[in-house]
Structure formats: C-alpha cells, structure tokens
C-alpha positions, 0 to 999 in steps of 0.5 A: 486653738484658743484653749492651745494658746491658752494652756501656751500662756499658763506655761510661757508667762512663768517662764517670762516673769522669772528673769524679773526676780531673778535679776532683781535679787543677785542685783541687790546683795552686791549692792549692800555690799558696795555701799558698806565699803562706801560707809566703810571708807567715810566712816575712816575718812571723819575718823582720821582726817581728826586724828591724823591733824592732831598728831600732825601738832602734837609735838608742836602743841603740847611741848610742856615736858616734851607732853605731846612727844612722850605720848605718841612715843607711848602711843605706837609702843602700845600699838606695836605690842598690841598687834602681837594679839589684835586678831584674837580680839577681832575674832571674840568680837566681829570684824565690825564691832572691832572697828566700832571698839576701836573708834572709842581710842580715837574720840578719848586720845581728842578729847584728852587734849582738851586738858592736856596732862600726863594723868590725861595723855598718857592714860588715853595713849595706852588704850589708843594704842589697843584701840588702833590694833584691833580697828585695823585687824578688824578692818583688814578682816571685814574689807576682804570678806565684803569683797569675798562675798561681793564677788561670790554674789556677783560671780567675779573673779575675787582678785579684782573685787579685793583690788578695787574695794582696797582702792576705794578705800585707801584712796579715801583714807590717803584724803585724811591728811589733805582735809583735817590739816585744811580744817586745821590751818581754817581754825588756828590762829598764831597771836603776836606773841607766839602763841596760836589760839583756836585749839580748843575749838578744833579739837571740839571740831575733831570729837564732832567728825569723830562722832560722825564717823562713829555713828556712820559705821554703826550701819555698817552690816555685820558680817560671818567673818568667824566661818573656818576659823581655829575657835570652831574647832572642839580641841582650840584652847588660848593656849594653842591659839597664842602658841600658833600666834606666836609662831606666825609671828617669828616664822617670818624671820627665819626667811632672807627675804624678810630681813632685807625687807625689814631695814625698809620697812623700819625707815617707813616708819621712821620717815613717817615719824620724823614728819610728824615729831620733828618736820611739823615741829623744827622746820615748819613750826619756826617758818609758818607758825603753828597755824602753817603746820595744818597747811603743809601737812595738808600739801603733804597729804594731797602729794601722797594721795596722788603718789599712792594712786598713781604708783598703785597704778604703776605696779605691775611686778617686782621691775616696777616696784624697784624703779618706783621705790629708788625715785621714793628713795632718792626723792626721800634723800634729797630732803634730808640733805636739803634740810641740812642746809637749810641755813642758806635759804631765806627771804620768800625761801623761808615760807616756800621751802617748807611747802616744797619739802611737804609736798616729797616727803608726800611722795617718797610716803605714798611710794612706802605706803604703796610699795611695800604692800605690793612687795610682801603679797607679791614674795610671801603668797604662802605667809601673808598674814604672818608676812604684814604682821612683821610690817606692823610691828617694824613700822610701829616700834621705828615709830615709837623710837622717833618719839622716844629719842628726839627729846634728846638728839639734835635736829642734825643727828637726826638728819644723818640718821634719816639719812643712813637710815634711807641709804642702808635701806634701800640698798638692803632692798636692792639687793634682794630685788636683784640677788636674792629674789632672782636665785629664788626664781631660778629655784621655783 
C-alpha cells in the first residue's frame, strides 16, 4: 500500500505542479503588453503636452514677420508631403525606432523657440513635418502590433483589445492640452507694457518634459512588426513599393463615399488650425493676454478630452455618428456666428466669452476626432489604410492652408470662410449618410 501510495504521489505530483508553471508563464506576456501601452501613452503625453501648448502660443509669441504662423504652415505642408512615404521609413527602422526618431523633431522645434528666427524656426519646422509623419505611423503600427500580441497570448478577441488599447492611448493623449496649457498659465506673466515674460523658462520646462518622455519611450520593447510585409518578397523593390503606395493613396478618390467625406475631413483640419492660429491670437490674446492663451486652451483641451471619451462610448453605428456629428457641427457653427458679432460683449463677458467659446470649440473637435475615425473604419473595411492616409493628407493640407492664409485675410473673412466650410461639409456628410450609404447597403 505504501509503495502504491508513493507511486500515485509520483504520478499526481507533476500534474499538480504543472498548472503552477503554466499559469505563471502566460500571464507574464500580457502584463508586458499592457506595460508597453502604459509607457507609450505616458511618453506621448509628456511630449505632446509640451508641443501642443507651444503650438498654441506660436502665433501670439513669434509675431515678427508672422514667423510663428508661417513656420506652422511650413510644418504642416512638410507633414502632408512626408505622410505619403512615412510607412517606408517605419518599415525600414521598425516601429519603436521610428517613434524614437520622431521625438527628435519635436525636441528640435521647442529648442528653436528659445532663439526664434527664420534661420532656426523654418529648418526646425521642415524637419518636424518629417518627424511627425513617422512618429504617428510608428505609433499606430506599434499599438496595433501590441494589441494583436496581447490578444493572441491572452486568447482574447482582437477587436476588443484594439479598442481597449486605443481607448487608453487616446484618453491620455487628449489630456495633453489641459496639462500643457496649465503649465503655460502658471509660468507666463503679462507685463504692464503689453509684453510677456517667462517664455524662455516655459520652453525650457517643455524641453525637460520632452526629454523625460523620450527616455520613457526607450523602455518600450521592440516588436516584430515587419512580419508578412512586402519587403520579405524577393521580387520587392523600391520602385514597386512606391508604385503600390501611390495606388494606395489614390484609389479611395474613385469612391463616391470618400469624395463626400473629404469636405468634413478638410473642415476638421480647418477648425483645428483656426483655434491654433486665429482664435488664440485674435480672440483670446486681446481679452486675456498671452498668459490667458494657456488658460483658454486648457479649457479647450479639457472639454475636448471629455467629449472624445463620451462620443466614443455613444458611437454604435452610422445613425449615432450622424447625430453626434450634427450636434458638433451646430455647436461650432454657433461659435463662428457669435464671433462675428462679438463686439456687442463687454464687461465681465469680455473675459468669460473666450473661455466659453474655447469649451464649445473643444467639444466640436472631440466630436470630429472620434466620429471621423469611426466613420472611416465603418465604411472602408476593405481598404482601411488608404482611407486613413486620405484623412491625414486632407487634414494636414487644410491646416497648412489656414496658417499661410491667415496673415493676409481679416478675422471677419476667416469666420465667414469657416462658417461656409462647416455648412458645406455638414451637408455633404448628411447626403452620404442619408442617401449614398443607403444605396451601398442595398447593393451589398
């Protein structure tokens, strides 16, 4: 009996010990994946709280020869052009290295603001356009690769994990306007002579924040995101890749649905650039001073982040997207109308008015950010990469146009243009959702 018992123990013991090893090993990989998402999110927050706040101040601080406005225009033209070939660079470097290289452009741009001139700002803006294109392609590739690995290791549905990881990342990212502009508000001081002190200290603090963010991103694990790419094909060549990329970018333009979404995409870029270039300079600065730019944009960022999270949770399909976009379009249209008659406000409303409008503009931006991405993912399931490429090209092109045109047209003309743009883009969007997509659904 004792021998039999010992024999049974020798058989049972390995089976009892095996689950202890098996349950420990699989759980380690998912923790590493979620750790990478935490690092990526925090790193981008530290980098973009500095860049976002600095961008808001460009047109108000670097006013000599419209240096701030022109440098931002050049930045977004560069961003538009380099976005067409950014995936080739990311493929060659790997997503982690592309993200790290991309951070150097933001660091250089902030450093140039310590000695702003045509010789420092223009080259920094050109390089930042390149850096921006690869950091965002690298971020998307890295986050998607992490989600796929986590879903595989944890035996979870890919869509659920991708949604969860993107929710965390964009939740952190949306808060950069709030944090960065609160720092601006705390450091900048308006002198009685109309000048602002503390700008060099502010940009130095921003450089420190970016440096910490870059160091944090160095702790990301490298990922094998080249698997299954065309570069593994022996017949792959640079010419064939560039030809493929060109076809990829152009093909959605032959789809009537994309043609009807483009006005809304372009408007989303226009309204962002209007806030950065015109709203801060022509509305906030005269009422609250340069220091008030940070406070108003903190309000803008807070409402943008809250609305992004809320709109994302409410999105369930084409009908919900239609209603949410309608609400955002009406709000922003009301803002432009109010600004056209803003001379009728006085007293305490002079100070409250910019903050109220900043909150409404933030709500509208949050709506457009979440719903455009959801709409494109919903309508272009077979060609998602090309559709998102169109999103960046038209957005950045519209942003660049505002920065180049704003020095040469009046605020009234800009407001009329924005009002016309929101109306045209909204009606083409409604035509898509009410008529064209119904036809696509019936034919499917």
